[in-house]
C-alpha positions as CSV (number, residue, x, y, z in Angstrom):
1,M,0.0,0.3,0.3
2,N,1.2,3.2,-1.1
3,F,2.2,6.1,1.0
4,Y,-1.6,7.7,-0.5
5,N,-3.7,4.6,0.1
6,Q,-2.3,4.9,3.5
7,I,-3.1,8.1,4.1
8,I,-6.8,7.4,2.1
9,T,-7.3,4.7,4.7
10,L,-6.5,6.1,7.7
11,L,-9.2,8.9,7.7
12,N,-11.5,6.7,6.3
13,E,-11.3,4.4,9.4
14,H,-11.1,7.8,11.5
15,N,-14.3,8.7,9.8
16,Q,-15.8,6.3,10.3
17,S,-14.8,5.8,14.4
18,I,-16.8,9.4,15.3
19,K,-19.6,9.1,16.8
20,N,-21.5,12.0,14.3
21,V,-22.3,9.7,11.3
22,S,-22.6,13.1,8.7
23,R,-18.9,14.5,10.2
24,A,-16.1,13.4,7.2
25,L,-13.3,15.0,6.6
26,E,-11.5,15.3,3.1
27,I,-7.6,16.5,1.8
28,D,-8.7,18.8,-0.1
29,T,-4.7,20.1,-0.8
30,I,-0.7,17.8,-0.7
31,S,2.6,19.4,-1.0
32,I,5.2,17.2,-1.5
33,F,8.5,18.0,-1.1
34,F,11.6,16.5,-3.3
35,D,14.2,16.3,-5.2
36,K,14.3,17.3,-9.1
37,R,17.0,15.1,-10.5
38,Y,15.3,11.6,-9.8
39,K,12.6,13.3,-9.8
40,L,11.1,15.5,-13.2
41,E,11.5,13.3,-16.1
42,R,9.2,10.4,-14.5
43,L,6.7,14.3,-14.0
44,N,7.9,15.4,-17.1
45,K,6.1,11.9,-18.2
46,L,1.9,13.2,-17.3
47,G,1.7,15.5,-19.2
48,F,3.2,19.1,-20.2
49,W,4.1,21.7,-17.4
50,H,4.1,25.1,-18.4
51,K,5.8,28.0,-16.9
52,I,3.4,29.7,-15.1
53,K,3.9,33.9,-15.8
54,R,5.2,35.7,-12.7
55,D,2.2,38.6,-12.6
56,N,-0.3,35.0,-13.6
57,T,-2.7,34.9,-10.4
58,L,-1.9,31.4,-9.1
59,Y,0.7,33.3,-7.9
60,P,-0.6,34.6,-4.8
61,K,-1.7,31.4,-3.8
62,L,1.2,29.4,-4.6
63,E,3.1,32.6,-2.7
64,K,0.8,31.9,0.3
65,R,1.0,28.3,0.1
66,L,4.6,28.8,0.5
67,T,6.3,32.6,1.0
68,T,8.0,34.4,-1.8
69,K,11.2,33.8,-1.5
70,Q,10.2,29.7,-1.6
71,I,10.0,30.7,-5.2
72,T,12.1,30.8,-7.7
73,S,9.7,29.3,-11.0
74,A,6.6,28.0,-10.2
75,F,5.1,24.9,-13.3
76,Q,0.7,23.5,-13.9
77,L,0.3,20.4,-15.7
78,E,-1.3,21.4,-18.5
79,E,-5.2,22.4,-16.5
80,Y,-4.6,20.9,-13.7
81,P,-4.6,22.4,-10.1
82,I,-1.3,20.8,-10.3
83,Y,2.0,22.9,-9.8
84,Y,5.9,23.1,-8.5
85,T,7.8,24.9,-7.4
86,N,11.4,25.7,-7.2
87,Q,13.1,26.0,-4.2
88,P,16.2,28.6,-4.0
89,D,19.1,25.3,-3.3
90,Y,21.8,27.9,-5.0
91,P,24.0,27.1,-6.5
92,K,21.8,23.8,-7.9
93,Y,18.8,24.4,-7.7
94,N,17.2,20.5,-6.8
95,K,14.9,21.1,-4.7
96,A,11.1,21.4,-5.8
97,I,7.7,21.7,-3.9
98,L,4.9,19.9,-6.1
99,V,1.1,21.1,-4.8
100,M,-2.3,19.6,-6.0
101,F,-5.4,21.8,-5.0
102,G,-9.0,21.6,-5.3
103,L,-9.4,17.7,-4.3
104,S,-12.7,18.1,-2.3
105,Q,-14.6,21.4,-4.7
106,Y,-18.0,22.1,-5.7
107,H,-17.2,25.1,-8.2
108,K,-14.7,22.8,-10.3
109,S,-13.5,19.4,-10.7
110,A,-11.1,17.6,-9.1
111,P,-7.3,16.0,-10.8
112,P,-8.5,12.3,-11.4
113,T,-7.6,10.4,-8.9
114,N,-5.4,7.7,-10.9
115,L,-2.7,11.1,-12.3
116,I,-3.1,12.2,-8.3
117,E,-2.1,8.1,-7.4
118,Q,0.2,8.5,-10.4
119,I,2.2,10.9,-8.7
120,I,2.3,10.3,-5.7
121,K,4.1,6.8,-6.7
122,I,6.5,8.9,-9.1
123,L,7.2,11.0,-6.0
124,K,6.3,8.6,-3.7
125,N,5.9,10.0,-0.2
126,I,3.8,13.5,1.3
127,S,4.9,16.2,3.2
128,S,2.2,17.8,4.1
129,I,-1.8,17.4,3.3
130,D,-5.0,19.9,4.4
131,I,-7.6,18.5,5.6
132,C,-11.0,20.1,5.2
133,Y,-14.7,20.3,6.2
134,D,-17.3,21.4,5.3
135,F,-21.3,22.6,6.9
136,D,-23.3,25.6,6.1
137,Q,-23.7,27.5,9.9
138,K,-21.5,30.3,10.9
139,P,-18.7,29.4,12.6
140,N,-18.5,30.1,16.6
141,I,-15.5,32.4,15.9
142,D,-16.0,33.6,19.6
143,R,-16.0,30.0,20.8
144,L,-12.7,29.5,19.5
145,K,-11.1,32.5,20.5
146,E,-11.4,31.3,24.6
147,Y,-9.2,29.0,23.7
148,Y,-7.3,30.1,20.8
149,K,-5.3,33.1,19.2
150,V,-8.1,34.1,15.9
151,T,-6.5,36.3,13.7
152,Q,-8.8,38.0,11.2
153,Y,-7.9,38.8,7.4
154,Q,-10.7,40.0,5.8
155,D,-13.7,37.1,6.1
156,T,-11.0,34.3,7.3
157,Y,-9.9,33.8,10.9
158,Y,-6.4,31.5,11.5
159,I,-5.3,29.6,14.1
160,N,-1.4,29.9,12.8
161,N,-0.3,28.2,16.3
162,T,-2.4,24.8,17.7
163,Y,-0.6,23.8,20.1
164,E,-0.1,20.4,18.3
165,L,3.6,20.5,16.2
166,M,1.9,18.5,13.6
167,I,-0.9,20.8,12.6
168,E,0.5,23.6,11.4
169,K,-2.2,26.3,11.4
170,I,-6.3,26.1,10.6
171,C,-8.3,28.8,8.7
172,I,-12.0,29.3,9.1
173,Y,-13.5,31.0,5.7
174,D,-17.2,31.6,4.0
175,K,-15.7,29.2,0.7
176,S,-19.9,30.3,-0.6
177,N,-18.5,33.8,-1.2
178,K,-14.8,33.1,-2.5
179,N,-16.2,30.9,-4.7
180,G,-19.0,32.1,-6.0
181,L,-21.6,29.3,-4.8
182,N,-25.6,30.0,-4.6
183,F,-25.5,28.2,-1.4
184,N,-24.0,28.4,1.7
185,V,-20.7,26.5,3.5
186,Y,-18.3,27.5,5.6
187,R,-14.8,25.2,5.0
188,F,-12.4,24.3,8.4
189,E,-9.6,23.4,7.2
190,A,-6.7,22.3,8.7
191,T,-2.2,22.1,7.7
192,I,-1.1,18.6,8.7
193,T,2.2,18.0,8.2
194,I,3.1,14.1,7.8
195,P,6.6,11.9,8.8
196,N,4.9,9.2,8.7
197,P,0.5,8.3,7.7
198,K,1.1,5.9,11.2
199,V,1.3,8.9,13.6
200,L,-1.5,10.7,11.5
201,N,-4.1,9.2,13.6
202,L,-2.9,11.9,16.7
203,P,-3.5,15.3,14.3
204,L,-6.9,13.7,13.0
205,Y,-7.9,13.3,16.9
206,E,-7.2,17.2,17.7
207,V,-8.7,18.5,14.1
208,N,-12.2,16.7,15.3
209,K,-11.5,18.6,19.0
210,I,-10.8,21.8,17.5
211,L,-13.5,21.4,15.0
212,E,-16.2,21.1,17.9
213,L,-15.5,24.3,18.6
214,V,-16.6,26.5,15.7
215,I,-19.6,24.2,14.6
């Protein structure tokens, strides 16, 4: 069983263990740090990677995911929401981060599962995932503030210190407004680093504890 399938299995087992059976956590984003010397040739066989110009509206999203100084150039796989960004490991520039966005969306199709599996089979690991949960009621931010420092930017709320090493950050936002949907939906999203899929149960458990404060 590869890295991706291990994570999916653990996530499904976790969802089945939750008392509220309607609460299913899903993966929205996958990030993978890799060495281009050993992987890029095989990635190029999956399709055409075109370079993204600096003035492209995609760049701010990639920069937000990493940081501006971490990106030297970025490439997208055809029209899929799949990108890799070259990292400034001067003088060799062999390091890169691949990000697959939009695995759980309403307004756009997700990348094909077989393509995701092929990429992970080539890269052989996953550095982090964004786990999400969608709901139709306004989030209870006041209750959340009783336990965490919450930072607000426009209509998005962030927890940058979750007190859990594997949970890098949490954000909560109005997804219907962000994606122009004709129904109410709010998204709770947690970025989880994964040193080993076997230890994923602990951060998933902590994510649910935080989620219970919000919904």
